[in-house]
C-alpha positions as CSV (number, residue, x, y, z in Angstrom):
1,M,6.1,-47.8,-1.7
2,P,4.0,-44.6,-2.3
3,F,2.8,-42.7,0.8
4,P,0.3,-40.1,-0.1
5,G,0.9,-36.8,1.7
6,L,4.5,-37.5,2.0
7,K,5.7,-35.9,-1.3
8,D,8.2,-33.7,0.5
9,G,10.2,-36.7,1.8
10,P,10.4,-40.5,1.3
11,P,9.6,-42.7,4.4
12,E,13.3,-43.1,5.3
13,Q,13.3,-39.4,6.1
14,I,10.6,-39.7,8.7
15,A,12.2,-39.8,12.1
16,R,9.3,-39.3,14.4
17,I,5.7,-40.4,13.9
18,L,2.7,-39.4,16.1
19,V,-0.3,-41.7,16.3
20,R,-3.5,-40.3,17.8
21,M,-5.3,-43.3,19.3
22,P,-9.2,-43.6,19.6
23,N,-10.7,-42.4,23.0
24,W,-12.5,-45.7,24.0
25,I,-10.5,-48.6,25.4
26,G,-12.2,-51.0,23.2
27,D,-11.6,-49.0,20.0
28,A,-8.0,-48.5,21.1
29,V,-7.4,-52.3,21.5
30,M,-8.9,-52.8,18.1
31,A,-6.5,-50.2,16.7
32,T,-3.4,-52.2,17.8
33,P,-3.1,-54.1,14.6
34,A,-2.9,-50.7,12.8
35,L,-0.3,-49.5,15.3
36,M,1.8,-52.7,14.6
37,A,1.4,-52.0,10.9
38,I,2.8,-48.6,11.3
39,R,5.7,-49.9,13.2
40,Q,6.4,-52.6,10.6
41,A,6.3,-49.8,7.9
42,F,8.7,-47.5,9.8
43,P,10.9,-49.9,12.0
44,A,13.6,-47.4,12.7
45,T,11.3,-44.4,13.3
46,R,10.4,-43.1,16.8
47,L,6.8,-43.7,17.4
48,T,4.8,-41.7,19.9
49,V,1.2,-42.5,20.9
50,V,-1.1,-39.7,22.1
51,A,-4.2,-40.8,24.1
52,N,-6.5,-39.9,26.9
53,P,-5.4,-41.0,30.4
54,L,-7.3,-44.4,30.4
55,V,-6.3,-45.3,26.9
56,A,-2.7,-44.3,27.5
57,E,-2.3,-47.0,30.1
58,L,-2.9,-49.7,27.4
59,F,0.3,-48.6,25.7
60,S,2.8,-48.6,28.5
61,F,5.4,-51.2,27.6
62,H,3.7,-51.8,24.3
63,P,6.1,-52.9,21.5
64,G,4.3,-50.7,18.9
65,C,5.4,-47.4,20.3
66,D,8.4,-45.7,22.0
67,Q,6.5,-43.1,24.0
68,V,3.0,-42.4,25.3
69,I,1.8,-38.8,25.8
70,V,-1.3,-38.2,27.7
71,F,-3.8,-35.7,26.5
72,D,-6.2,-35.0,29.4
73,K,-9.0,-33.1,27.8
74,L,-11.1,-33.2,31.1
75,G,-8.2,-32.3,33.3
76,K,-4.9,-30.7,32.8
77,H,-5.8,-29.8,29.1
78,R,-9.2,-28.7,29.7
79,G,-10.7,-25.9,27.5
80,L,-9.1,-24.0,24.7
81,P,-6.2,-22.7,26.8
82,G,-5.3,-26.3,27.9
83,F,-5.7,-27.5,24.4
84,L,-3.4,-24.9,22.9
85,R,-0.8,-25.5,25.8
86,F,-0.9,-29.2,24.9
87,C,-0.3,-28.4,21.2
88,R,2.8,-26.3,22.2
89,E,4.1,-29.1,24.3
90,L,3.6,-31.5,21.4
91,R,5.4,-29.3,19.0
92,R,8.6,-29.9,21.0
93,E,8.4,-33.5,19.8
94,R,9.2,-32.4,16.2
95,C,7.1,-35.1,14.7
96,D,7.3,-35.6,10.9
97,F,4.2,-37.5,10.4
98,A,0.9,-37.9,12.1
99,V,-1.5,-40.8,11.7
100,L,-4.9,-39.9,13.1
101,L,-6.8,-43.1,14.1
102,Q,-9.2,-41.0,16.0
103,N,-11.8,-39.5,13.7
104,A,-12.4,-36.1,15.3
105,F,-11.8,-32.7,13.9
106,E,-9.8,-32.0,17.0
107,A,-7.2,-34.5,16.2
108,A,-6.4,-32.9,13.0
109,V,-6.3,-29.4,14.5
110,M,-3.9,-30.8,17.2
111,A,-1.5,-32.2,14.5
112,L,-1.6,-28.9,12.6
113,L,-0.9,-26.8,15.7
114,A,1.8,-29.2,16.7
115,G,3.7,-28.3,13.5
116,I,3.5,-31.7,12.1
117,P,3.9,-31.3,8.2
118,R,2.4,-34.6,7.2
119,R,-1.0,-35.5,8.5
120,A,-3.0,-38.5,7.5
121,G,-6.4,-39.8,8.5
122,Y,-10.0,-40.4,7.3
123,R,-11.8,-37.4,5.8
124,T,-14.3,-37.2,8.6
125,D,-15.8,-34.6,10.8
126,G,-15.0,-31.8,8.2
127,R,-11.3,-32.1,8.7
128,G,-10.3,-33.0,5.1
129,L,-8.6,-29.7,4.4
130,L,-6.5,-30.1,7.5
131,L,-4.9,-33.4,6.3
132,T,-2.2,-33.8,3.8
133,A,-3.4,-37.3,3.2
134,A,-7.2,-37.4,3.5
135,V,-8.5,-40.9,3.0
136,P,-12.1,-41.2,1.9
137,A,-14.3,-42.1,4.8
138,V,-16.3,-45.4,5.1
139,D,-19.1,-46.0,7.5
140,K,-17.4,-48.0,10.2
141,K,-20.7,-48.5,12.1
142,H,-22.2,-51.0,9.5
143,G,-20.4,-53.9,7.9
144,L,-16.8,-53.2,8.5
145,H,-15.1,-54.4,11.6
146,H,-13.3,-51.7,13.6
147,V,-10.0,-53.6,13.2
148,D,-10.4,-53.5,9.4
149,Y,-11.6,-50.0,9.5
150,Y,-8.2,-48.8,10.9
151,L,-6.2,-51.2,8.7
152,R,-8.0,-50.0,5.5
153,M,-6.8,-46.5,6.1
154,L,-3.2,-47.6,6.3
155,R,-3.6,-49.6,3.1
156,Q,-5.0,-46.5,1.4
157,L,-1.8,-44.8,2.5
158,G,0.4,-47.4,0.9
159,M,1.4,-49.5,3.9
160,S,1.1,-53.3,4.2
161,A,-1.7,-53.9,6.8
162,D,-3.2,-57.3,6.7
163,D,-2.3,-58.7,10.2
164,R,-5.6,-58.4,12.3
165,R,-4.0,-59.8,15.5
166,L,-4.6,-57.7,18.6
167,L,-1.7,-57.0,20.8
168,L,-1.2,-55.9,24.4
169,A,1.7,-56.4,26.8
170,L,2.3,-56.9,30.4
171,T,5.4,-56.8,32.6
172,P,6.3,-59.7,34.9
173,G,5.6,-57.3,37.8
174,E,2.1,-56.8,36.7
175,E,1.5,-60.4,36.2
176,R,2.7,-61.0,39.8
177,R,0.3,-58.3,41.0
178,A,-2.6,-60.2,39.3
179,V,-1.6,-63.3,41.3
180,E,-1.6,-61.2,44.4
181,L,-5.1,-59.9,43.7
182,L,-6.6,-63.2,42.7
183,G,-4.9,-65.8,44.7
184,S,-4.7,-69.5,43.7
185,G,-7.2,-71.4,41.6
186,E,-8.9,-71.0,38.2
187,W,-10.9,-67.8,37.7
188,V,-13.9,-66.6,35.6
189,V,-14.5,-63.0,35.1
190,I,-17.8,-61.4,35.1
191,N,-17.7,-57.9,33.5
192,P,-21.1,-56.5,33.9
193,G,-20.7,-52.9,32.8
194,A,-20.3,-50.9,29.6
195,S,-19.1,-47.3,29.4
196,Y,-21.1,-46.4,26.3
197,G,-24.5,-46.5,27.9
198,A,-27.0,-48.5,29.9
199,A,-28.6,-50.1,26.8
200,K,-25.4,-52.2,26.3
201,R,-25.8,-53.8,29.9
202,W,-27.3,-57.2,30.3
203,V,-29.5,-58.0,33.4
204,P,-27.3,-58.2,36.6
205,E,-29.4,-61.1,38.2
206,R,-28.6,-63.2,35.1
207,F,-24.9,-62.5,35.3
208,A,-25.3,-63.9,38.9
209,V,-27.0,-67.1,37.7
210,V,-24.3,-67.6,35.1
211,A,-21.5,-67.0,37.8
212,D,-23.0,-69.5,40.1
213,G,-23.6,-72.0,37.4
214,L,-20.0,-71.9,36.2
215,A,-18.6,-72.1,39.7
216,A,-20.8,-75.2,40.5
217,E,-20.0,-77.0,37.1
218,Y,-16.4,-76.1,36.7
219,G,-15.1,-75.4,40.2
220,V,-13.8,-72.0,39.2
221,K,-13.8,-68.9,41.3
222,V,-15.6,-65.8,40.2
223,V,-14.2,-62.2,40.0
224,L,-16.2,-59.2,39.1
225,T,-14.4,-56.4,37.2
226,G,-15.4,-52.9,35.9
227,G,-15.1,-49.3,36.5
228,S,-16.0,-47.2,39.6
229,G,-19.3,-46.1,38.0
230,E,-20.4,-49.7,37.8
231,A,-20.1,-50.4,41.6
232,E,-23.9,-50.6,42.1
233,I,-24.2,-53.2,39.3
234,G,-21.5,-55.3,41.0
235,A,-23.2,-55.0,44.4
236,D,-26.5,-56.3,42.8
237,I,-24.7,-59.3,41.3
238,V,-22.9,-60.1,44.6
239,R,-26.3,-59.9,46.5
240,A,-28.0,-62.2,43.9
241,M,-25.3,-64.9,43.9
242,H,-25.5,-67.9,46.0
243,G,-21.8,-68.4,46.0
244,E,-18.9,-66.1,46.7
245,A,-17.2,-63.6,44.3
246,L,-14.2,-61.3,44.4
247,N,-15.5,-57.9,43.7
248,L,-12.8,-55.8,42.1
249,I,-15.1,-53.3,40.4
250,G,-13.6,-49.8,40.7
251,R,-10.6,-51.3,42.6
252,T,-8.1,-51.7,39.7
253,S,-6.2,-49.5,37.3
254,V,-6.4,-50.3,33.6
255,R,-3.0,-52.1,33.8
256,E,-4.2,-54.2,36.8
257,L,-7.3,-55.0,35.0
258,M,-5.4,-56.2,32.0
259,A,-3.4,-58.5,34.2
260,V,-6.4,-59.9,35.9
261,L,-8.1,-60.6,32.6
262,A,-5.0,-62.2,31.1
263,R,-4.8,-64.6,34.0
264,C,-8.4,-65.8,33.9
265,R,-9.9,-68.9,32.1
266,L,-13.1,-67.1,30.7
267,L,-14.6,-63.7,30.5
268,V,-18.4,-63.2,30.4
269,T,-19.1,-59.7,29.5
270,N,-21.3,-57.1,27.6
271,D,-19.9,-55.4,24.5
272,S,-17.2,-53.5,26.3
273,G,-13.6,-52.5,26.4
274,P,-12.5,-55.4,28.7
275,M,-13.9,-57.7,26.1
276,H,-11.3,-56.7,23.6
277,V,-8.6,-56.7,26.3
278,A,-9.3,-60.2,27.1
279,A,-9.4,-61.1,23.3
280,A,-5.9,-59.6,22.9
281,F,-4.5,-61.9,25.5
282,G,-6.2,-64.9,24.1
283,V,-8.7,-65.4,27.0
284,P,-12.0,-67.1,25.8
285,V,-14.8,-64.6,25.7
286,V,-18.7,-64.9,25.9
287,A,-20.1,-61.6,25.0
288,V,-23.7,-60.5,25.2
289,F,-24.7,-58.1,22.4
290,G,-27.9,-56.1,22.2
291,P,-28.0,-52.6,20.8
292,T,-24.7,-52.6,19.2
293,D,-23.5,-54.2,15.9
294,H,-21.7,-57.4,16.6
295,T,-20.3,-57.5,13.0
296,T,-18.2,-54.4,13.7
297,T,-17.2,-54.7,17.3
298,S,-17.1,-58.4,18.1
299,P,-14.1,-59.8,19.9
300,L,-11.6,-61.3,17.6
301,G,-10.4,-64.9,18.0
302,E,-11.7,-68.4,17.7
303,A,-12.4,-68.8,21.4
304,C,-15.1,-66.1,21.4
305,R,-18.8,-66.6,21.3
306,I,-21.5,-63.9,20.7
307,V,-24.8,-64.3,22.4
308,R,-27.7,-62.1,21.2
309,S,-31.4,-62.2,20.3
310,E,-32.7,-61.5,16.8
311,V,-35.1,-58.5,17.3
312,E,-36.2,-56.2,14.7
313,C,-35.0,-53.0,16.4
314,A,-31.4,-54.1,16.8
315,P,-28.7,-52.9,16.3
316,C,-30.0,-49.5,17.0
317,M,-26.7,-48.1,18.5
318,L,-28.5,-46.1,21.1
319,R,-27.0,-45.4,24.6
320,E,-30.5,-45.8,26.3
321,C,-33.4,-48.0,25.2
322,P,-36.5,-46.1,24.3
323,T,-38.7,-49.1,24.6
324,D,-38.5,-52.4,26.6
325,H,-34.8,-53.4,26.1
326,R,-36.0,-56.6,24.5
327,C,-32.7,-57.2,22.8
328,M,-31.1,-57.8,26.1
329,T,-33.9,-59.2,28.3
330,R,-34.6,-61.9,25.7
331,V,-31.1,-63.3,26.3
332,T,-31.3,-65.9,29.0
333,A,-28.9,-67.2,31.5
334,D,-29.1,-70.6,29.8
335,D,-28.1,-69.1,26.5
336,V,-24.9,-67.6,28.0
337,L,-24.2,-70.7,30.0
338,A,-24.4,-72.8,26.8
339,A,-21.9,-70.5,25.1
340,A,-19.6,-70.7,28.0
341,R,-19.7,-74.6,28.1
342,E,-18.7,-74.6,24.4
343,L,-15.5,-72.7,25.4
344,L,-14.8,-74.5,28.7
345,G,-15.4,-78.0,27.6
346,A,-16.7,-80.8,29.6
347,R,-17.5,-80.1,33.2
348,R,-15.0,-81.0,35.9
């Protein structure tokens, strides 16, 4: 099996591999099939994941890696001194091969300064000369799902990479913690936020209508999830609901969020990281899409439904809507409820 960029040693001589993961939770989940493909190609090799603090939590106890190293660019490793200090620390790992699933120039510089002799990744962000295996880039924003974008790079490197299944893992203790947080009964998750920007967020009052509708029709309980920056959105939904909701927005770690999602019957969400987390655990997902491209970042799985409105300006990929947000406001609560009923089946 040929591996471009590895001319100074066959794959069996690679003892340590570093994988630089993408910086967004959703992108990192969509990169898990690629991580498992690397594991399959190098089953006896020690595999280290490098990721930012939030993404790093996804890979605790993950079967695709042996070690997780946190790169805290906004904290401990802030600025050039922090970056150089991190690269010196990374050099001690003595990795033989770096696979850069992150597209940034910075990732290639990191691998180079860490003394990693073989460095593979897409030829993006002007970093081609820093890579020993520079794969010609494709535009992942149009037409190619992110999962396939990462797998394509590995195939170009000579690896077998056809399994598109997402994979995350929980411990029994984390599963018990989710039971403690939620209590008994069946739960539906409402995830109203989206880290990329306000343009991706559906109308909070319509999330409330959907939550009340599902609770009334199916006898489920409602839990709200999201980051601390989305607390105001959660409060708006709670005020608009006629029924009760357990509001966990800003109150869970990434690992706790994973466990909560895995235990629930359905997730109703915007295009977001939790959407992909739920899909990885096989949880049915109803996702509202507006400015982003559903063909490239849709949740994978048969039990997923995309709800969107066909408007001339979407997908625009903008963080903030410059006009009237029609791509989202034209999606009604009835549209989302209809998609949820398809997944939940006949009412109780």
